[in-house]
C-alpha positions in Angstrom: 0.0 0.0 0.0 1.3 3.5 -0.9 2.3 5.8 1.9 1.3 9.4 0.8 3.7 10.9 3.3 6.7 9.0 1.9 5.7 9.5 -1.7 5.4 13.3 -1.3 8.7 13.4 0.5 10.8 12.4 -2.6 11.3 15.3 -5.0 14.0 14.5 -7.4 16.5 11.9 -8.5 19.9 13.3 -9.3 22.6 11.1 -11.0 26.0 11.4 -9.2 29.0 10.6 -11.3 32.5 10.1 -10.1 35.0 11.7 -12.6 38.7 11.4 -13.3 39.3 15.0 -14.3 36.8 17.7 -13.0 38.1 20.3 -15.5 37.4 18.0 -18.5 34.0 17.1 -17.1 33.0 20.7 -16.5 34.1 21.7 -20.0 32.0 18.9 -21.5 28.9 19.6 -19.4 29.0 23.4 -19.1 30.7 24.6 -22.3 29.5 21.7 -24.5 26.0 20.8 -23.3 25.0 24.1 -21.6 24.6 23.0 -18.0 25.0 25.7 -15.3 27.2 25.3 -12.2 24.7 25.7 -9.3 26.8 24.5 -6.4 30.4 23.5 -5.7 32.7 22.2 -3.0 36.4 23.4 -3.1 38.1 22.0 0.0 41.6 22.3 -1.5 41.1 25.4 -3.7 39.6 23.6 -6.7 36.2 22.1 -7.5 36.0 18.5 -6.2 32.2 18.2 -6.2 29.6 20.2 -8.0 25.8 20.4 -8.8 25.0 21.1 -12.5 21.6 22.1 -13.7 20.1 22.2 -17.2 16.4 23.3 -17.2 14.7 21.1 -14.6 17.4 18.4 -14.7 20.5 18.1 -12.6 23.7 16.1 -12.2 26.3 15.9 -9.5 30.0 15.3 -10.3 32.8 14.5 -7.9 36.4 14.0 -8.7 38.2 10.9 -7.4 40.8 11.7 -4.8 42.3 8.3 -4.8 41.4 4.7 -5.7 40.1 5.7 -9.1 39.0 2.7 -11.2 41.0 1.7 -14.3 39.7 1.5 -17.8 36.1 0.5 -16.9 34.5 3.8 -15.9 31.0 4.6 -17.1 30.2 1.1 -18.4 26.5 0.4 -18.3 25.6 3.8 -16.9 23.2 6.0 -18.9 21.2 9.1 -18.1 18.3 10.0 -20.4 17.1 13.7 -20.4 13.6 14.1 -21.8 13.4 17.4 -23.6 11.3 19.3 -26.1 13.8 19.1 -29.0 16.7 16.7 -28.9 17.7 17.7 -32.4 18.4 21.3 -31.3 20.6 20.0 -28.6 22.4 17.9 -31.2 23.0 20.8 -33.6 24.1 23.1 -30.8 26.6 20.5 -29.5 28.0 19.9 -32.9 28.5 23.6 -33.4 30.4 23.7 -30.1 32.8 20.9 -31.3 31.2 17.9 -29.6 30.8 14.6 -31.4 27.5 13.0 -30.4 26.3 9.8 -32.2 24.1 10.3 -35.2 20.5 10.9 -33.9 18.0 8.2 -34.6 14.4 7.5 -33.8 13.8 4.8 -31.1 10.6 4.3 -29.1 8.9 7.2 -30.8 11.6 9.6 -29.8 14.6 11.3 -31.4 17.6 10.0 -29.5 20.9 11.9 -29.3 23.7 10.2 -27.4 26.9 11.6 -26.1 29.8 9.9 -24.2 31.2 12.2 -21.5 35.0 12.2 -20.7 34.4 9.3 -18.2 32.5 7.2 -20.8 29.0 7.8 -19.2 26.2 7.7 -21.8 24.3 11.0 -21.8 21.1 10.9 -23.9 18.6 13.5 -24.9 15.3 12.4 -26.2 12.2 14.1 -27.6 8.9 12.7 -28.9 8.5 12.4 -32.7 6.1 10.9 -35.2 9.1 10.1 -37.6 9.2 6.4 -38.3 11.1 4.1 -35.9 14.7 3.5 -36.9 15.0 6.6 -39.0 18.5 8.3 -38.7 19.2 12.0 -38.8 20.8 11.6 -42.3 17.8 9.8 -43.7 15.4 12.3 -42.3 17.3 15.4 -43.5 17.3 13.9 -47.1 13.5 13.4 -46.9 12.4 16.9 -45.7 
């Protein structure tokens, strides 16, 4: 049975990524994708933790101090941001020098995927009536 008090207590889920290099991560998320730095922790004079916001969505990043994993960072971790227009995000990111995967239609949505510097999958999706499996290249040729 649902407990209304508990259900109304939870407001937001915020992915929390451990990163190898905070400067690279901030360049990707802020300069590349347009996130805003809303909070930070600088215990040793540089950002070691931060809260990033993009519209109504957020991420937290924290740089490893020690015991960082080897080559298998980010495997199996994806965050999907539901937005009004994923293709605008794609075009803007390409203009800023990022290299997202080619957009495609999956589950009635345009899907734009990025890999961040720590190999996390960052996806932006927006609803569409374009046929399933259509790629950006195919769609551009048809319009």
